[in-house]
C-alpha atoms as an extended CHARMM CRD file, in Angstrom:
* protein
*
       223  EXT
         1         1  MET       CA             53.4350000000      -54.7070000000       97.9280000000  PROA      1               0.0000000000
         2         2  GLU       CA             52.5510000000      -51.3420000000       96.2640000000  PROA      2               0.0000000000
         3         3  PHE       CA             50.0440000000      -51.1910000000       93.0320000000  PROA      3               0.0000000000
         4         4  ILE       CA             51.2400000000      -50.3160000000       89.6580000000  PROA      4               0.0000000000
         5         5  SER       CA             48.6110000000      -50.2490000000       87.1000000000  PROA      5               0.0000000000
         6         6  ILE       CA             48.9550000000      -50.4870000000       83.6410000000  PROA      6               0.0000000000
         7         7  PHE       CA             48.5610000000      -46.5660000000       83.2500000000  PROA      7               0.0000000000
         8         8  ASP       CA             51.5580000000      -45.9820000000       85.4930000000  PROA      8               0.0000000000
         9         9  VAL       CA             53.5370000000      -48.2620000000       82.6810000000  PROA      9               0.0000000000
        10        10  ILE       CA             52.2090000000      -46.4510000000       79.9150000000  PROA      10              0.0000000000
        11        11  GLY       CA             51.8590000000      -42.7760000000       81.4790000000  PROA      11              0.0000000000
        12        12  PRO       CA             48.9420000000      -40.0440000000       80.8370000000  PROA      12              0.0000000000
        13        13  ASN       CA             47.6940000000      -38.7140000000       77.7790000000  PROA      13              0.0000000000
        14        14  MET       CA             49.5870000000      -35.6470000000       77.2210000000  PROA      14              0.0000000000
        15        15  ILE       CA             51.2230000000      -32.8920000000       74.9110000000  PROA      15              0.0000000000
        16        16  GLY       CA             54.7260000000      -32.7520000000       75.8790000000  PROA      16              0.0000000000
        17        17  PRO       CA             57.9030000000      -35.3700000000       75.9710000000  PROA      17              0.0000000000
        18        18  SER       CA             57.8770000000      -35.7730000000       80.0650000000  PROA      18              0.0000000000
        19        19  SER       CA             55.1560000000      -37.3780000000       81.7850000000  PROA      19              0.0000000000
        20        20  SER       CA             57.1720000000      -35.9680000000       84.8030000000  PROA      20              0.0000000000
        21        21  HSD       CA             58.3410000000      -32.3420000000       83.2930000000  PROA      21              0.0000000000
        22        22  THR       CA             55.1720000000      -31.6120000000       80.9900000000  PROA      22              0.0000000000
        23        23  ALA       CA             51.8790000000      -33.6910000000       82.2550000000  PROA      23              0.0000000000
        24        24  GLY       CA             52.9300000000      -33.3150000000       85.7060000000  PROA      24              0.0000000000
        25        25  ALA       CA             53.4820000000      -29.9100000000       85.1770000000  PROA      25              0.0000000000
        26        26  ALA       CA             50.5910000000      -29.1410000000       83.6570000000  PROA      26              0.0000000000
        27        27  SER       CA             48.2170000000      -31.0640000000       86.0590000000  PROA      27              0.0000000000
        28        28  MET       CA             49.6120000000      -29.3150000000       89.2530000000  PROA      28              0.0000000000
        29        29  ALA       CA             48.6570000000      -25.9400000000       87.6020000000  PROA      29              0.0000000000
        30        30  GLN       CA             45.6910000000      -27.1150000000       86.9370000000  PROA      30              0.0000000000
        31        31  LEU       CA             44.8410000000      -28.5020000000       89.9810000000  PROA      31              0.0000000000
        32        32  ALA       CA             46.1940000000      -24.7480000000       91.5800000000  PROA      32              0.0000000000
        33        33  ARG       CA             44.0340000000      -23.2030000000       89.8290000000  PROA      33              0.0000000000
        34        34  ARG       CA             40.7170000000      -25.4040000000       91.1090000000  PROA      34              0.0000000000
        35        35  ILE       CA             42.0170000000      -24.5010000000       94.0910000000  PROA      35              0.0000000000
        36        36  PHE       CA             41.9510000000      -20.4580000000       93.3140000000  PROA      36              0.0000000000
        37        37  LYS       CA             38.6000000000      -20.9050000000       91.9300000000  PROA      37              0.0000000000
        38        38  PRO       CA             36.0240000000      -18.9020000000       92.3250000000  PROA      38              0.0000000000
        39        39  SER       CA             38.4930000000      -16.0740000000       91.5130000000  PROA      39              0.0000000000
        40        40  ASP       CA             40.4490000000      -15.7100000000       88.4430000000  PROA      40              0.0000000000
        41        41  PRO       CA             44.1300000000      -15.0070000000       88.3560000000  PROA      41              0.0000000000
        42        42  SER       CA             45.4350000000      -11.8400000000       87.0430000000  PROA      42              0.0000000000
        43        43  PHE       CA             48.9280000000      -12.7640000000       87.5290000000  PROA      43              0.0000000000
        44        44  VAL       CA             50.6560000000      -15.7310000000       88.2580000000  PROA      44              0.0000000000
        45        45  ARG       CA             54.1250000000      -16.2600000000       89.6580000000  PROA      45              0.0000000000
        46        46  PHE       CA             56.1080000000      -19.6360000000       88.6430000000  PROA      46              0.0000000000
        47        47  THR       CA             59.0570000000      -20.3090000000       90.9340000000  PROA      47              0.0000000000
        48        48  LEU       CA             60.5920000000      -23.7720000000       89.2830000000  PROA      48              0.0000000000
        49        49  TYR       CA             63.0680000000      -25.7100000000       91.4100000000  PROA      49              0.0000000000
        50        50  GLY       CA             65.6710000000      -28.9100000000       91.1360000000  PROA      50              0.0000000000
        51        51  SER       CA             65.4340000000      -30.3930000000       87.8580000000  PROA      51              0.0000000000
        52        52  PHE       CA             62.1610000000      -27.9610000000       86.9850000000  PROA      52              0.0000000000
        53        53  ALA       CA             64.8940000000      -25.3380000000       86.7340000000  PROA      53              0.0000000000
        54        54  LYS       CA             67.5740000000      -26.8040000000       84.7900000000  PROA      54              0.0000000000
        55        55  THR       CA             65.4330000000      -28.5440000000       82.2870000000  PROA      55              0.0000000000
        56        56  TYR       CA             62.3430000000      -26.4690000000       81.8860000000  PROA      56              0.0000000000
        57        57  LYS       CA             62.8800000000      -24.5450000000       78.0660000000  PROA      57              0.0000000000
        58        58  GLY       CA             63.7730000000      -28.3820000000       76.6560000000  PROA      58              0.0000000000
        59        59  HSD       CA             61.0410000000      -30.5490000000       78.3000000000  PROA      59              0.0000000000
        60        60  GLY       CA             58.1990000000      -27.7430000000       77.1970000000  PROA      60              0.0000000000
        61        61  THR       CA             57.9960000000      -27.4640000000       81.6600000000  PROA      61              0.0000000000
        62        62  ASP       CA             57.5650000000      -23.5440000000       81.0720000000  PROA      62              0.0000000000
        63        63  LYS       CA             54.9290000000      -23.9570000000       78.1630000000  PROA      63              0.0000000000
        64        64  ALA       CA             52.2790000000      -26.6410000000       80.6510000000  PROA      64              0.0000000000
        65        65  LEU       CA             52.8640000000      -24.5880000000       83.8260000000  PROA      65              0.0000000000
        66        66  LEU       CA             51.2420000000      -21.7480000000       81.8720000000  PROA      66              0.0000000000
        67        67  GLY       CA             48.4430000000      -24.1750000000       80.1720000000  PROA      67              0.0000000000
        68        68  GLY       CA             47.5350000000      -25.9930000000       83.4360000000  PROA      68              0.0000000000
        69        69  ILE       CA             46.7510000000      -22.5030000000       85.0200000000  PROA      69              0.0000000000
        70        70  MET       CA             44.9970000000      -21.0540000000       81.9510000000  PROA      70              0.0000000000
        71        71  GLY       CA             42.8520000000      -24.1160000000       82.5180000000  PROA      71              0.0000000000
        72        72  PHE       CA             44.3700000000      -26.5520000000       79.9590000000  PROA      72              0.0000000000
        73        73  SER       CA             44.5390000000      -30.4150000000       80.6520000000  PROA      73              0.0000000000
        74        74  PRO       CA             47.8540000000      -32.1720000000       80.4480000000  PROA      74              0.0000000000
        75        75  ASP       CA             46.3470000000      -33.4980000000       76.9720000000  PROA      75              0.0000000000
        76        76  ASP       CA             45.0860000000      -30.2230000000       75.3490000000  PROA      76              0.0000000000
        77        77  GLU       CA             46.9080000000      -29.3150000000       71.9070000000  PROA      77              0.0000000000
        78        78  ARG       CA             47.0550000000      -25.5790000000       73.1480000000  PROA      78              0.0000000000
        79        79  ILE       CA             49.5840000000      -25.9760000000       75.1370000000  PROA      79              0.0000000000
        80        80  ARG       CA             52.1570000000      -26.0970000000       72.1860000000  PROA      80              0.0000000000
        81        81  ASP       CA             50.9900000000      -22.5960000000       72.0210000000  PROA      81              0.0000000000
        82        82  SER       CA             50.1920000000      -21.1470000000       75.6520000000  PROA      82              0.0000000000
        83        83  PHE       CA             52.6330000000      -18.5890000000       75.4950000000  PROA      83              0.0000000000
        84        84  LYS       CA             51.1100000000      -17.1930000000       71.9060000000  PROA      84              0.0000000000
        85        85  ILE       CA             47.3310000000      -17.8830000000       73.7500000000  PROA      85              0.0000000000
        86        86  ALA       CA             49.1350000000      -15.6270000000       76.7660000000  PROA      86              0.0000000000
        87        87  GLU       CA             49.7120000000      -12.9810000000       74.9410000000  PROA      87              0.0000000000
        88        88  GLU       CA             46.6690000000      -12.6220000000       73.2370000000  PROA      88              0.0000000000
        89        89  THR       CA             44.5640000000      -13.0140000000       75.8390000000  PROA      89              0.0000000000
        90        90  GLY       CA             46.4030000000      -10.5090000000       78.0580000000  PROA      90              0.0000000000
        91        91  PHE       CA             47.2070000000      -13.2480000000       80.5120000000  PROA      91              0.0000000000
        92        92  ASN       CA             50.1090000000      -11.5840000000       82.8700000000  PROA      92              0.0000000000
        93        93  TYR       CA             53.0120000000      -14.1050000000       84.3930000000  PROA      93              0.0000000000
        94        94  GLU       CA             56.1680000000      -14.6350000000       85.3860000000  PROA      94              0.0000000000
        95        95  PHE       CA             58.9900000000      -17.4150000000       85.7230000000  PROA      95              0.0000000000
        96        96  VAL       CA             61.3970000000      -17.1680000000       88.3970000000  PROA      96              0.0000000000
        97        97  ILE       CA             64.5030000000      -19.8450000000       87.9190000000  PROA      97              0.0000000000
        98        98  ASP       CA             66.0210000000      -21.2630000000       91.0430000000  PROA      98              0.0000000000
        99        99  GLU       CA             68.9260000000      -23.4970000000       91.0230000000  PROA      99              0.0000000000
       100       100  GLU       CA             70.3010000000      -22.6360000000       93.9660000000  PROA      100             0.0000000000
       101       101  THR       CA             67.4730000000      -23.6750000000       96.8220000000  PROA      101             0.0000000000
       102       102  GLU       CA             67.5720000000      -27.4940000000       98.0030000000  PROA      102             0.0000000000
       103       103  THR       CA             63.4960000000      -28.9360000000       97.4940000000  PROA      103             0.0000000000
       104       104  PRO       CA             62.7130000000      -32.6920000000       98.7640000000  PROA      104             0.0000000000
       105       105  HSD       CA             62.0770000000      -33.5790000000       94.9190000000  PROA      105             0.0000000000
       106       106  SER       CA             63.5500000000      -32.2680000000       92.1660000000  PROA      106             0.0000000000
       107       107  ASN       CA             60.2270000000      -31.5870000000       90.0140000000  PROA      107             0.0000000000
       108       108  THR       CA             59.2580000000      -29.0050000000       92.1980000000  PROA      108             0.0000000000
       109       109  ALA       CA             57.3980000000      -25.4080000000       91.6380000000  PROA      109             0.0000000000
       110       110  ASP       CA             55.6780000000      -23.0410000000       93.7590000000  PROA      110             0.0000000000
       111       111  ILE       CA             52.7350000000      -21.0530000000       91.9030000000  PROA      111             0.0000000000
       112       112  PHE       CA             51.4510000000      -17.6700000000       93.3020000000  PROA      112             0.0000000000
       113       113  MET       CA             47.8920000000      -16.4140000000       92.4040000000  PROA      113             0.0000000000
       114       114  ASP       CA             46.8200000000      -12.6720000000       92.3760000000  PROA      114             0.0000000000
       115       115  ASP       CA             43.3820000000      -11.7690000000       91.4110000000  PROA      115             0.0000000000
       116       116  GLY       CA             44.2800000000       -8.0550000000       91.2920000000  PROA      116             0.0000000000
       117       117  ASN       CA             41.7960000000       -7.3630000000       94.3580000000  PROA      117             0.0000000000
       118       118  GLY       CA             43.3000000000       -8.4550000000       97.1910000000  PROA      118             0.0000000000
       119       119  TYR       CA             43.2340000000      -11.9330000000       97.4790000000  PROA      119             0.0000000000
       120       120  THR       CA             46.2070000000      -14.1660000000       96.6160000000  PROA      120             0.0000000000
       121       121  PHE       CA             47.2570000000      -17.8400000000       96.8630000000  PROA      121             0.0000000000
       122       122  GLU       CA             50.5930000000      -19.9400000000       96.2420000000  PROA      122             0.0000000000
       123       123  VAL       CA             50.9230000000      -23.5180000000       96.6310000000  PROA      123             0.0000000000
       124       124  ARG       CA             54.1980000000      -25.9160000000       95.9290000000  PROA      124             0.0000000000
       125       125  GLY       CA             53.5160000000      -28.7800000000       93.6520000000  PROA      125             0.0000000000
       126       126  VAL       CA             56.0140000000      -31.7220000000       92.7960000000  PROA      126             0.0000000000
       127       127  SER       CA             55.5370000000      -33.9700000000       90.3150000000  PROA      127             0.0000000000
       128       128  VAL       CA             56.2390000000      -37.5190000000       91.2330000000  PROA      128             0.0000000000
       129       129  GLY       CA             56.4440000000      -39.3790000000       88.1870000000  PROA      129             0.0000000000
       130       130  GLY       CA             53.8930000000      -40.6360000000       85.5460000000  PROA      130             0.0000000000
       131       131  GLY       CA             51.5410000000      -37.4930000000       85.4050000000  PROA      131             0.0000000000
       132       132  LYS       CA             51.3870000000      -38.0390000000       89.1620000000  PROA      132             0.0000000000
       133       133  ILE       CA             51.3700000000      -34.8180000000       91.1220000000  PROA      133             0.0000000000
       134       134  LYS       CA             50.8920000000      -33.6740000000       94.6490000000  PROA      134             0.0000000000
       135       135  LEU       CA             50.5120000000      -29.9360000000       96.4510000000  PROA      135             0.0000000000
       136       136  THR       CA             52.7100000000      -29.7590000000       99.3090000000  PROA      136             0.0000000000
       137       137  LYS       CA             52.5440000000      -26.4540000000      100.4740000000  PROA      137             0.0000000000
       138       138  PHE       CA             49.2610000000      -23.9360000000      100.9100000000  PROA      138             0.0000000000
       139       139  ASN       CA             50.8000000000      -20.3860000000      101.6880000000  PROA      139             0.0000000000
       140       140  GLY       CA             53.7180000000      -21.8240000000      102.9900000000  PROA      140             0.0000000000
       141       141  ILE       CA             51.9550000000      -24.4930000000      105.2200000000  PROA      141             0.0000000000
       142       142  ASP       CA             52.5180000000      -28.2670000000      104.6070000000  PROA      142             0.0000000000
       143       143  VAL       CA             49.9370000000      -30.0410000000      103.1240000000  PROA      143             0.0000000000
       144       144  ASP       CA             49.5170000000      -33.4420000000      101.1020000000  PROA      144             0.0000000000
       145       145  PHE       CA             47.1780000000      -33.0650000000       98.5360000000  PROA      145             0.0000000000
       146       146  THR       CA             46.7550000000      -34.9840000000       95.4250000000  PROA      146             0.0000000000
       147       147  GLY       CA             43.7740000000      -33.7800000000       93.7780000000  PROA      147             0.0000000000
       148       148  GLU       CA             42.5360000000      -37.1890000000       92.8850000000  PROA      148             0.0000000000
       149       149  TYR       CA             39.2560000000      -36.8040000000       95.4560000000  PROA      149             0.0000000000
       150       150  SER       CA             36.6260000000      -34.1060000000       95.3360000000  PROA      150             0.0000000000
       151       151  ALA       CA             37.5790000000      -32.0420000000       98.5440000000  PROA      151             0.0000000000
       152       152  VAL       CA             36.7960000000      -29.3280000000      101.0210000000  PROA      152             0.0000000000
       153       153  ILE       CA             39.5790000000      -27.4950000000      101.9350000000  PROA      153             0.0000000000
       154       154  VAL       CA             39.3100000000      -24.9910000000      104.7240000000  PROA      154             0.0000000000
       155       155  ARG       CA             41.5490000000      -22.1860000000      105.9310000000  PROA      155             0.0000000000
       156       156  GLN       CA             40.7230000000      -21.6420000000      109.6310000000  PROA      156             0.0000000000
       157       157  ILE       CA             42.4730000000      -20.1840000000      112.9250000000  PROA      157             0.0000000000
       158       158  ASP       CA             43.4600000000      -23.4990000000      114.7660000000  PROA      158             0.0000000000
       159       159  LYS       CA             40.9810000000      -23.6130000000      117.9820000000  PROA      159             0.0000000000
       160       160  PRO       CA             38.8680000000      -26.1280000000      119.7340000000  PROA      160             0.0000000000
       161       161  GLY       CA             35.8580000000      -26.6790000000      117.8810000000  PROA      161             0.0000000000
       162       162  VAL       CA             36.3780000000      -25.7810000000      114.3020000000  PROA      162             0.0000000000
       163       163  VAL       CA             36.7530000000      -29.4560000000      112.5880000000  PROA      163             0.0000000000
       164       164  ALA       CA             33.6420000000      -30.8850000000      114.6110000000  PROA      164             0.0000000000
       165       165  HSD       CA             31.9110000000      -27.5070000000      113.1510000000  PROA      165             0.0000000000
       166       166  ILE       CA             32.9630000000      -28.2120000000      109.8290000000  PROA      166             0.0000000000
       167       167  THR       CA             32.3320000000      -32.0520000000      109.6130000000  PROA      167             0.0000000000
       168       168  LYS       CA             28.7810000000      -31.5810000000      111.1550000000  PROA      168             0.0000000000
       169       169  HSD       CA             27.7350000000      -29.4200000000      108.0170000000  PROA      169             0.0000000000
       170       170  LEU       CA             29.2270000000      -31.9670000000      105.7780000000  PROA      170             0.0000000000
       171       171  ALA       CA             27.2250000000      -34.8660000000      107.8530000000  PROA      171             0.0000000000
       172       172  GLU       CA             24.5200000000      -32.9870000000      107.1790000000  PROA      172             0.0000000000
       173       173  ALA       CA             25.2290000000      -33.1310000000      103.7500000000  PROA      173             0.0000000000
       174       174  ASN       CA             25.3390000000      -36.0760000000      103.1680000000  PROA      174             0.0000000000
       175       175  VAL       CA             28.9180000000      -35.9450000000      102.4650000000  PROA      175             0.0000000000
       176       176  ASN       CA             30.9430000000      -39.0260000000      102.9350000000  PROA      176             0.0000000000
       177       177  ILE       CA             34.4660000000      -38.2340000000      104.1560000000  PROA      177             0.0000000000
       178       178  ALA       CA             37.0300000000      -40.7170000000      102.4270000000  PROA      178             0.0000000000
       179       179  PHE       CA             40.1940000000      -38.8040000000      104.4240000000  PROA      179             0.0000000000
       180       180  MET       CA             40.1660000000      -36.1830000000      106.5390000000  PROA      180             0.0000000000
       181       181  ASP       CA             43.9060000000      -34.2890000000      107.6760000000  PROA      181             0.0000000000
       182       182  LEU       CA             44.3850000000      -31.2570000000      109.1050000000  PROA      182             0.0000000000
       183       183  PHE       CA             47.9550000000      -28.9360000000      108.9380000000  PROA      183             0.0000000000
       184       184  ARG       CA             48.9510000000      -26.1450000000      110.8850000000  PROA      184             0.0000000000
       185       185  GLU       CA             52.3410000000      -24.7190000000      111.7760000000  PROA      185             0.0000000000
       186       186  HSD       CA             51.6140000000      -23.2690000000      115.2860000000  PROA      186             0.0000000000
       187       187  LYS       CA             49.2630000000      -23.8040000000      117.9840000000  PROA      187             0.0000000000
       188       188  GLY       CA             46.1680000000      -21.5620000000      117.3340000000  PROA      188             0.0000000000
       189       189  GLU       CA             47.2490000000      -19.8520000000      114.3730000000  PROA      189             0.0000000000
       190       190  THR       CA             46.3200000000      -20.4040000000      110.7810000000  PROA      190             0.0000000000
       191       191  ALA       CA             44.9930000000      -23.8410000000      109.8890000000  PROA      191             0.0000000000
       192       192  TYR       CA             44.1680000000      -25.3630000000      106.7820000000  PROA      192             0.0000000000
       193       193  THR       CA             41.3550000000      -29.1200000000      107.1320000000  PROA      193             0.0000000000
       194       194  VAL       CA             41.4330000000      -30.7290000000      103.8330000000  PROA      194             0.0000000000
       195       195  ILE       CA             38.6320000000      -33.2640000000      103.4820000000  PROA      195             0.0000000000
       196       196  GLN       CA             38.0680000000      -35.3050000000      100.6240000000  PROA      196             0.0000000000
       197       197  SER       CA             35.0030000000      -37.4590000000       99.3280000000  PROA      197             0.0000000000
       198       198  ASP       CA             34.4910000000      -40.3170000000       96.5680000000  PROA      198             0.0000000000
       199       199  GLU       CA             31.5200000000      -38.0350000000       95.4970000000  PROA      199             0.0000000000
       200       200  LYS       CA             30.5670000000      -34.3360000000       94.6180000000  PROA      200             0.0000000000
       201       201  ILE       CA             30.6670000000      -32.1850000000       97.2050000000  PROA      201             0.0000000000
       202       202  PRO       CA             27.4110000000      -29.9890000000       97.4970000000  PROA      202             0.0000000000
       203       203  GLU       CA             28.5860000000      -25.9790000000       97.3060000000  PROA      203             0.0000000000
       204       204  SER       CA             25.8110000000      -25.2790000000       99.1950000000  PROA      204             0.0000000000
       205       205  VAL       CA             28.2430000000      -27.0060000000      102.1890000000  PROA      205             0.0000000000
       206       206  VAL       CA             30.1830000000      -23.6820000000      102.0100000000  PROA      206             0.0000000000
       207       207  ASP       CA             28.0130000000      -20.9270000000      103.5490000000  PROA      207             0.0000000000
       208       208  LYS       CA             27.2700000000      -23.7200000000      106.4610000000  PROA      208             0.0000000000
       209       209  ILE       CA             31.0250000000      -23.5920000000      107.0890000000  PROA      209             0.0000000000
       210       210  LYS       CA             31.8780000000      -20.0380000000      106.9760000000  PROA      210             0.0000000000
       211       211  GLU       CA             29.1450000000      -19.5180000000      109.1480000000  PROA      211             0.0000000000
       212       212  LEU       CA             31.5240000000      -19.8570000000      111.7010000000  PROA      212             0.0000000000
       213       213  ASP       CA             33.8270000000      -16.6860000000      112.8690000000  PROA      213             0.0000000000
       214       214  LEU       CA             37.3110000000      -18.9390000000      112.7810000000  PROA      214             0.0000000000
       215       215  ILE       CA             36.5580000000      -19.7990000000      109.5820000000  PROA      215             0.0000000000
       216       216  GLU       CA             38.4750000000      -17.5980000000      106.8370000000  PROA      216             0.0000000000
       217       217  ASN       CA             38.3620000000      -19.1870000000      103.6070000000  PROA      217             0.0000000000
       218       218  VAL       CA             36.8420000000      -22.5540000000      102.2810000000  PROA      218             0.0000000000
       219       219  LYS       CA             37.2640000000      -24.0680000000       98.6380000000  PROA      219             0.0000000000
       220       220  VAL       CA             35.2190000000      -26.9290000000       97.2440000000  PROA      220             0.0000000000
       221       221  VAL       CA             37.1450000000      -29.1570000000       94.1840000000  PROA      221             0.0000000000
       222       222  GLN       CA             35.2940000000      -31.4830000000       92.5070000000  PROA      222             0.0000000000
       223       223  LEU       CA             36.2980000000      -34.8400000000       90.5010000000  PROA      223             0.0000000000
């Protein structure tokens, strides 16, 4: 039997009328921004699907996504004024409404981020209810990431020895691995290793992991 906490019943602290369409939207965009760090996006494109596409204005999903990508938490009152704040700060964004494409979950958004210097990253986020979210794609590759733990996210070439290299340096940094997942589309091509820990991950581990030529990018997302 799945455990249901009191927080699942009463919902999260949030600005807006809907835990799924508002709080969840803000959380997924905020998590996308955290993964994009240390770069800051100069342009973001949000593509909304399913229920998000149909009800985004009435539920404030657009305000929540924009607020989240600017770093606002779901209970930040600035979400109400996210369009005004984006205009005042010169933050560039675009919303694309796709009511035709079917997705496995109705509350789905793609978030494409561009730092203006050649680095781009796209995630697909899903709001699963009660303010909870997960990211289901990194640059088109299927993943399953909730952001509930500190994590090391590694983009790599799928070759033997890469995962061992990653875990070796995490062990040397005394990082306790709670969960580890490998995601790829095709053998020998781009893959993602997502390692989650229930403690803070030393930033110094990033440079060690990058020492291998087969490593393309390393991100640390802290609790």
